[in-house]
C-alpha positions in Angstrom: 0.0 0.1 0.1 1.4 3.4 -1.0 1.3 5.8 1.9 0.3 9.3 0.5 -1.3 12.4 1.7 -3.4 14.7 -0.4 -5.1 14.1 -3.8 -2.1 15.0 -6.0 -1.1 11.5 -6.6 -4.6 10.7 -8.2 -4.2 13.7 -10.5 -0.7 12.6 -11.6 -1.8 9.0 -12.3 -4.9 10.1 -14.2 -2.9 12.7 -16.2 -0.1 10.2 -17.1 -2.1 7.1 -17.8 -5.0 9.0 -19.5 -2.5 10.7 -21.8 -1.0 7.3 -22.6 -4.3 6.0 -23.6 -5.0 8.9 -25.8 -1.5 8.8 -27.3 -1.9 5.1 -28.0 -5.2 5.7 -29.7 -4.2 8.6 -31.8 -0.6 7.5 -32.7 -1.4 5.2 -35.6 -3.4 8.0 -37.3 -0.9 10.8 -36.6 2.4 9.1 -37.1 2.7 6.6 -40.0 6.2 5.5 -39.3 7.2 3.4 -36.3 10.1 5.6 -35.7 7.9 8.6 -35.4 5.7 6.8 -32.9 8.6 6.0 -30.6 9.8 9.6 -30.8 6.3 10.8 -29.9 6.4 8.3 -26.9 9.7 9.7 -25.6 8.7 13.3 -26.0 5.2 12.6 -24.4 7.0 11.0 -21.4 9.4 13.9 -21.0 6.6 16.6 -21.4 4.1 14.9 -19.1 6.8 14.3 -16.4 7.5 18.1 -16.6 3.8 19.1 -16.5 3.2 16.9 -13.5 6.2 18.3 -11.8 5.2 21.9 -12.2 1.5 21.1 -11.4 2.5 19.5 -8.1 5.0 22.4 -7.4 1.9 24.7 -7.8 -0.3 22.5 -5.5 2.4 22.5 -2.8 3.2 26.3 -3.2 1.9 27.5 0.3 2.5 24.4 2.4 3.3 20.8 1.8 -0.1 19.1 1.3 0.7 16.3 -1.1 3.3 13.8 -0.2 4.3 10.1 -0.7 6.0 8.5 2.3 6.4 11.9 3.7 8.4 13.1 0.6 7.2 16.0 -1.5 5.2 14.5 -4.3 6.8 16.7 -7.0 10.2 15.2 -6.3 8.8 11.7 -6.2 7.3 12.3 -9.7 10.5 13.6 -11.1 12.5 10.7 -9.6 9.9 8.1 -11.0 10.0 10.0 -14.4 13.7 9.6 -14.6 13.6 6.0 -13.7 11.0 5.2 -16.2 12.8 7.1 -18.9 15.5 4.5 -18.9 13.3 1.5 -19.9 11.4 3.7 -22.4 14.5 4.8 -23.9 15.9 1.2 -24.2 12.6 0.2 -26.0 12.9 3.1 -28.4 16.7 2.8 -28.9 16.4 0.0 -31.5 13.9 1.8 -33.6 15.6 5.1 -33.4 19.1 4.1 -34.5 
């Protein structure tokens, strides 16, 4: 069980996974080449991680309300985004080079 405080984690999860669903539905229509789809996935991950970081920075602007295991949620999102970037990059590496 994840120990969290505030509703920020729910917003982040809905934002990230909802965006992935939309990207997966629109990707075959917008990007015809597989290489373009992988580049879109990489860019999407970087952009959504940045958006989530600044959204949570905004939510925690006055006082710390949103935490995971008593750590500020924006830094947890940034750390998880960097960790998840590595497997996404490894998946995309073969198609990009």
